[in-house]
C-alpha positions in Angstrom: 9.6 37.6 -12.0 13.3 37.0 -11.7 14.1 40.7 -11.6 11.8 41.1 -8.5 13.3 38.1 -6.7 16.1 40.0 -4.8 13.5 42.5 -3.5 11.1 39.7 -2.4 13.9 37.9 -0.6 14.9 41.1 1.2 11.3 41.6 2.3 11.1 38.0 3.5 14.1 38.6 5.7 12.6 41.8 7.1 9.3 40.0 7.9 10.9 37.0 9.5 10.0 34.7 6.7 13.5 33.7 5.6 14.3 30.0 6.2 16.6 29.3 9.1 20.0 27.8 8.5 19.6 24.3 7.1 22.0 21.4 7.5 22.8 19.5 10.6 25.7 20.5 12.9 27.8 17.4 13.5 27.8 18.2 17.2 24.0 18.3 17.3 22.9 16.4 14.2 19.3 15.8 15.4 18.5 19.4 15.9 14.9 19.7 14.6 15.0 23.5 14.3 17.7 23.3 11.5 15.3 22.0 8.9 15.2 25.1 6.7 11.6 25.8 7.4 10.5 29.4 7.7 9.7 31.1 11.0 7.1 33.8 10.3 5.8 36.4 12.6 2.1 36.7 13.4 0.0 39.2 11.5 -3.1 38.9 13.7 -3.8 42.5 14.7 -5.7 42.0 18.0 -5.0 42.7 21.7 -3.4 39.2 21.7 -0.7 40.8 19.5 -0.2 44.3 21.0 3.3 44.5 19.4 1.8 44.5 15.9 -1.0 46.9 17.0 1.6 49.4 18.2 3.6 49.0 15.0 0.7 49.5 12.6 -0.6 52.5 14.5 2.7 54.4 14.5 3.1 57.2 12.0 6.6 58.4 12.8 9.0 56.5 10.5 11.9 56.2 13.1 9.6 55.0 15.9 7.8 52.7 13.5 11.1 51.1 12.4 12.1 50.5 16.0 8.7 49.0 16.9 9.1 46.7 13.9 12.2 45.2 15.4 9.9 43.5 17.8 6.6 43.4 16.0 8.0 41.8 12.8 10.2 39.3 14.5 8.9 35.7 14.8 8.0 35.1 18.4 6.3 32.6 20.6 2.7 33.3 21.3 1.4 32.3 24.7 -1.8 30.4 25.2 -3.0 30.6 28.8 -5.9 29.3 30.9 -7.3 32.2 33.0 -10.6 34.0 33.6 -10.1 36.2 30.5 -8.4 33.7 28.2 -11.4 32.3 26.3 -10.4 28.8 27.4 -13.5 27.3 25.9 -12.4 28.7 22.5 -8.9 27.3 22.7 -9.2 25.1 19.6 -10.5 28.0 17.4 -8.0 30.5 18.7 -5.0 28.2 18.2 -6.3 27.1 14.8 -6.5 30.8 13.7 -3.0 31.4 14.9 -1.7 28.4 13.0 -3.4 29.5 9.8 -2.0 33.0 10.2 1.6 31.7 10.6 1.1 29.4 7.6 -0.4 32.1 5.4 2.4 32.0 2.8 3.9 28.6 3.6 2.0 25.5 4.8 5.3 24.1 6.2 6.1 27.2 8.3 6.9 26.8 11.9 4.4 28.1 14.5 5.7 28.9 17.9 3.5 28.4 21.0 3.9 28.6 24.8 1.3 26.6 26.7 0.8 28.3 30.1 -1.8 26.5 32.1 -0.5 25.8 35.6 -1.5 29.2 37.2 -5.1 30.0 36.2 -5.5 32.2 39.3 -2.2 34.0 38.9 1.2 33.1 40.4 0.7 35.2 43.5 -2.7 35.8 45.3 -2.7 37.8 48.5 1.0 37.3 48.9 0.9 33.6 48.5 1.2 31.0 45.8 -2.3 29.7 45.1 -3.2 26.0 45.0 -3.9 24.6 41.5 -7.6 25.3 41.1 -8.1 23.2 38.0 -8.8 19.4 38.1 -6.6 17.1 36.0 -9.7 16.4 33.9 -10.3 20.1 33.1 -6.6 20.6 32.3 -6.6 17.6 30.0 -9.6 18.9 28.2 -7.9 22.2 27.6 -4.7 20.6 26.3 -6.8 18.4 23.9 -8.4 21.5 22.5 -5.0 23.1 21.9 -3.8 19.9 20.2 -6.9 19.8 18.0 -6.2 23.4 17.0 -2.6 22.6 16.0 -3.5 19.5 14.0 -0.7 18.5 11.6 1.1 21.9 11.6 4.8 22.2 12.3 5.1 23.6 15.8 7.6 24.4 18.5 6.1 24.4 21.9 7.4 25.9 25.2 5.6 23.8 27.7 4.5 25.5 30.9 6.8 28.5 31.4 7.4 29.1 35.1 7.1 25.4 35.9 10.3 26.0 37.8 8.3 27.6 40.5 7.2 24.1 41.5 10.7 23.2 42.4 10.2 25.3 45.5 13.8 26.6 45.3 15.8 28.6 47.7 14.6 31.5 49.8 11.6 32.2 47.6 10.5 28.6 47.9 10.7 28.8 51.6 8.7 32.1 51.9 6.3 31.5 49.0 6.3 27.8 48.2 4.0 26.2 45.6 1.3 24.3 47.5 0.5 22.0 44.6 3.9 21.0 43.1 3.1 17.4 42.5 -0.2 18.2 40.7 1.4 20.8 38.5 4.3 18.4 37.5 1.8 15.6 36.9 -0.2 17.9 34.6 2.9 18.9 32.7 4.0 15.3 32.4 0.5 14.3 31.0 0.6 17.2 28.5 4.1 16.3 27.4 3.1 12.7 26.7 -0.2 13.6 25.1 1.1 16.3 22.8 4.2 14.2 21.8 2.0 11.2 20.9 -0.9 13.0 19.4 0.8 15.7 17.2 2.8 14.7 14.2 5.1 17.7 13.6 5.9 18.9 17.1 9.1 19.9 19.0 8.5 20.4 22.7 10.7 22.0 25.4 9.7 21.9 29.0 10.5 24.9 31.2 13.6 24.4 33.4 14.0 27.9 34.8 17.2 29.7 34.1 20.9 29.5 35.0 20.4 31.9 37.9 17.3 30.1 39.2 17.5 26.4 39.8 20.5 24.2 40.7 21.1 21.4 38.3 19.9 18.6 40.6 16.7 20.5 41.2 16.1 21.0 37.5 16.7 17.3 36.9 14.2 16.3 39.6 11.7 18.8 38.2 12.0 17.6 34.6 11.9 13.9 35.5 8.6 14.5 37.2 7.3 16.6 34.4 7.7 14.3 31.4 11.1 15.1 30.0 11.3 11.6 28.6 8.6 12.4 26.1 10.0 15.6 24.6 13.0 17.0 22.8 14.4 19.0 25.7 14.0 22.0 28.0 13.6 25.8 27.8 15.7 28.3 29.7 15.2 32.0 30.4 11.5 32.4 29.9 11.0 35.0 32.6 14.6 35.7 33.6 17.3 37.8 31.9 20.6 36.2 32.6 23.2 35.8 29.8 23.1 33.4 27.0 26.6 32.3 27.9 25.5 31.3 31.4 22.5 29.5 30.1 24.7 27.6 27.5 26.9 26.4 30.4 23.8 25.5 32.4 22.2 23.7 29.4 25.4 21.6 29.1 25.4 20.6 32.7 21.7 19.9 32.8 21.8 17.8 29.6 24.7 15.7 31.0 22.9 15.2 34.3 19.8 14.1 32.6 21.8 11.6 30.5 23.2 10.2 33.7 19.7 9.8 35.0 18.7 7.9 31.8 17.3 10.7 29.7 19.9 11.1 26.8 20.0 13.6 24.1 17.9 16.3 25.8 18.7 19.7 24.3 17.8 23.4 25.1 16.3 26.5 23.7 17.3 29.8 25.2 15.1 32.9 25.3 16.8 36.0 23.9 13.7 38.3 23.7 14.7 40.5 26.7 18.3 39.8 27.8 20.2 42.0 25.4 21.7 43.6 28.5 21.8 40.5 30.7 21.6 40.4 34.5 20.9 37.9 37.1 18.2 37.8 39.8 20.9 38.6 42.4 22.0 41.7 40.4 18.3 42.8 40.1 17.9 42.4 43.8 20.9 44.6 44.5 19.8 47.4 42.3 16.0 47.3 42.2 14.9 45.0 45.1 15.1 47.6 47.9 13.2 50.1 45.9 10.5 47.6 45.0 10.1 46.4 48.6 10.0 49.9 49.9 7.4 51.2 47.5 5.5 48.1 46.3 5.5 49.7 42.9 5.4 47.0 40.2 7.5 49.2 38.0 10.5 47.8 39.8 9.3 44.2 40.2 11.6 41.5 38.7 9.1 40.5 36.0 8.8 44.2 35.1 12.5 45.3 35.4 12.8 48.8 34.0 14.0 49.0 30.4 17.4 50.5 29.5 17.6 54.2 28.8 21.1 54.2 27.3 23.5 51.7 25.7 25.7 51.7 28.8 23.1 51.3 31.5 23.2 47.9 33.4 20.6 45.8 35.1 17.8 46.8 32.7 16.0 45.3 29.7 16.7 45.4 26.0 15.9 43.0 23.2 18.6 40.4 22.5 19.8 38.1 19.8 17.3 37.5 16.9 15.6 34.1 16.9 17.8 31.5 15.1 18.8 27.8 15.1 22.4 28.8 14.7 23.9 29.5 18.2 27.1 30.8 16.8 26.1 33.4 14.2 27.8 36.7 13.4 26.9 38.2 16.8 28.1 35.3 18.9 30.7 37.5 20.6 28.0 39.8 22.0 26.6 36.7 23.7 29.8 35.9 25.4 30.5 33.1 22.8 33.3 34.7 20.9 36.3 32.8 19.5 38.1 33.2 22.8 35.6 30.9 24.5 36.1 27.5 22.7 34.5 25.4 25.5 31.3 27.5 25.6 31.2 27.6 21.8 31.4 23.8 21.6 28.7 23.5 24.3 26.4 25.9 22.4 26.7 23.8 19.2 26.2 20.6 21.1 23.5 21.3 23.6 21.5 24.3 22.2 19.0 23.9 19.4 18.4 27.6 19.1 17.5 31.0 20.5 13.8 31.9 20.5 11.8 34.8 21.7 9.4 33.4 24.3 9.9 36.2 26.9 7.8 39.3 26.7 9.8 41.9 28.7 8.3 44.8 26.8 4.8 44.0 28.1 3.8 45.2 31.6 4.6 42.4 34.0 5.2 40.2 30.8 1.5 39.7 30.6 -1.0 39.9 27.8 -3.0 42.8 26.4 -2.0 46.2 25.0 -1.5 48.2 28.2 -0.5 51.8 27.9 3.1 51.2 28.9 3.9 48.5 26.3 4.6 50.8 23.4 7.2 52.9 25.4 8.9 49.7 26.7 9.1 48.4 23.1 10.7 51.6 21.9 13.3 51.7 24.6 14.2 48.1 24.4 14.6 48.3 20.6 16.4 51.6 20.7 19.2 50.6 23.1 19.8 47.0 22.1 23.3 46.0 21.1 22.0 43.5 18.6 21.4 44.0 14.9 18.5 42.9 12.8 
């Protein structure tokens, strides 16, 4: 068996089964992601995992290798409440996902996003819709998810796009959330219930991104959404700004939360689709006029075109591989090189890790295996600056 061990270890790395760096960083000694447990990718070959379907169905070796850079990377799976989401089967679906992730290791970490605040979509006939679910119905759904998780080790991104309910800036004035208090109340209930019911959970509540909310807005949002019950907050779920900017924002937000009485709150940062980072303002300058003139979703922010070269800007590519080490070998590509000592210290202190909870290779970052996902996957993997 010993002579096969090197090959098995190499295969584990390829499939995302290798343990993450163990041992606490003295600047962030309580980081729960640095416990040495494995972060496997999902092997469920259904429309809920179109990345794997595209990978398994590809015959060309080069294209298959590029598709594998996404399909075989451990990612957060989203669980949503919508008309086509099998809400009544939430417990069974979550339980199946957990079992799949734990297929080789009962202590493996399963990564989930709970997305339940927008059952009718985030925009309906040009407006934000009211929350159509009652608190009772939302609570029932959350309980089913918790039952499906059981005692498994999980990392949860709670309510991506909760930041919409901050009603920020021009977008908040032209398209405000009509139910912000209810959505925050629901999130706060879920945060408390999950943190007291589950035994091996680490939860991060959505706080937008560095180019989205101001710090005081994010503090107010998180206070009303149950930040006191959880480990911290998630940045970059549906935005593409740089890791360096989000590190700086995480430091400011954590300090502001501490002043408000919520100490020790830490961040995770999405790196699934910001390999070539850009802000909303930069998108608006390049693609906004074209989107508004044509109405074509191909240019919409959630669907920003993928890069078609390694030098193109304001486009999407995959970013840094998921890790609990914010200063790995490719830190310089994140803007966290040795010439940035302040940012490097902030990354070690305030960031628990980089996870893939964005899905920029999917059409409008949504579910299902639409016809455009495969091409987006290939381009995002081909023109990334990051290694695997």
